[in-house]
MITORTI-360048 format. One record per atom (N, C-alpha, C): x, y, z. Coordinates in steps of 0.02 Angstrom, whole numbers, plus 32768, in hexadecimal, padded with zeros to 4 digits. Layout:
N
XYZ ...
//
This chain:
63
692A87FC5340 697188135353 6967885A5337 696C88895368 696788D85365 69A988F25356 6999893C534C 69D6895A533C 6A0389715372 6A4789795364 6A73898A5398 6A8D89CD5391 6A9289F753BC 6AA88A3D53B0 6AE78A4953E2 6B128A6D53BD 6B4E8A7953D7 6B6F8AC353BE 6B6C8AF353F1 6B928B3953E1 6B6C8B5253A5 6B298B54539E 6B0E8B745366 6B018B4D532C 6B1D8B09532A 6B198ADE52F2 6AE28AAD5301 6ABE8A9852D8 6A908A6352DE 6A998A2952AD 6A9889ED52C8 6AB389AC52A6 6A758987529D 6A5689745267 6A188954525B 6A2989125238 6A2888DB5259 6A33889A523E 69F5887D5218 6A07885951EA 69D3882751C2 69F187F151A4 69CE87B8519E 69F1877C518E 69C0874C5167 69D8871B5145 69AE86EE5126 69C186A8513E 699B8683515A 69AB8644516C 69B686135139 699C861B5107 699A85E750CB 69DF85EC50B2 69F9862E50A7 6A3486365089 6A75863A50B3 6A65863B50F8 6A928638512C 6AC286775125 6AA486B0511A 6ACD86EC5112 6AA187255132 6AC88763513E 6A9D879B5155 6ACA87DD5144 6AAC8814515F 6AC988535154 6ABA887D5193 6AEC88A351A3 6ADC88D851D4 6ADE891B51B0 6AA4893D51AE 6A9D8983519A 6AB289BB51C3 6AE089E551AE 6AFD8A0D51DA 6AE18A5551CC 6AC88A7B51FD 6AB28AB651F3 6AD38AEF5220 6ADD8B295212 6AFB8B5E523A 6AC98B985239 6AAC8BA6526E 6A6D8BE05272 6A418BD2523A 6A2E8B98522F 69F78B8C520A 6A0B8B7F51BE 6A4A8B8A51AD 6A608B885163 6A808B44515B 6A728B215129 6A908AE0511A 6AD78AE95113 6B088ABF512E 6B4D8AC35128 6B648A8B50F8 6B5A8A565111 6B6D8A1250E7 6B5389D15105 6B5A89A350D7 6B40896250EE 6B7C892C50FB 6B7D89095135 6BAC88E45153 6B90889C5143 6BAC886F5118 6B95882F5112 6BB387FF513E 6B8E87C25151 6BA687945173 6B8087515162 6BA68719517E 6B7F86D75170 6B7B86B651BB 6B51868851BF 6B43866551FE 6B31862151EF 6B3285F25225 6B0D85AF5219 6ADF85A45256 6AAD85785247 6A7885705276 6A3985915263 6A0D8595528E 69C485AE527E 69CD85FB527D 69F5861B529B 69FF86655298 6A3D867952B9 6A5686B152A4 6A9C86CF52BA 6A9186D8530C 6ACB86C75329 6AC986D55371 6AD0871B537E 6AB2873753B7 6AB9877B53C8 6AFE878E53D9 6B27876053F8 6B7387705400 6B9C877353C0 6B8487585390 6BA5875C534E 6B9887A0532F 6B5687BD5335 6B4487FC531F 6B6D882F5342 6B6D882D5387 6B8A885C53B3 6BD4886153A1 6BF688275393 6C3B881F5380 6C4488475343 6C2388415310 6C24885F52D0 6C1C88AD52DB 6BF088C65303 6BE6890B5311 6C2189285336 6C398902536D 6C7389165395 6CAF891F5364 6CC288F3533B 6CF688F1530B 6CED893352DA 6CB5893F52C5 6CA789735298 6CB489B252BC 6C9C89BC52F6 6CAA89FB531B 6CF089FE5337 6D1289CA533D 6D5A89D85353 6D8389E4531A 6D7589C752DA 6D9D89DB529F 6D928A1A528B 6D568A3C529D 6D4A8A815281 6D468AB452B7 6D5F8A9F52FA 6D6A8AD15329 6D248AE85340 6CF08ABE533F 6CAB8AD65355 6CA58ACA539B 
//
């Protein structure tokens, strides 16, 4: 699962199958901004779930 880019922001997901959780690291122009944590079920998080988290993040912050 690769990074997602939106309006100069880069969202890099990482996850643990064993712990069933993950995080999306948010960068703006190469600088770390914050980490957005999430949980999932199954073998890996669905791409739609990651994209929804990124969309909500961007909408809430006007990105």
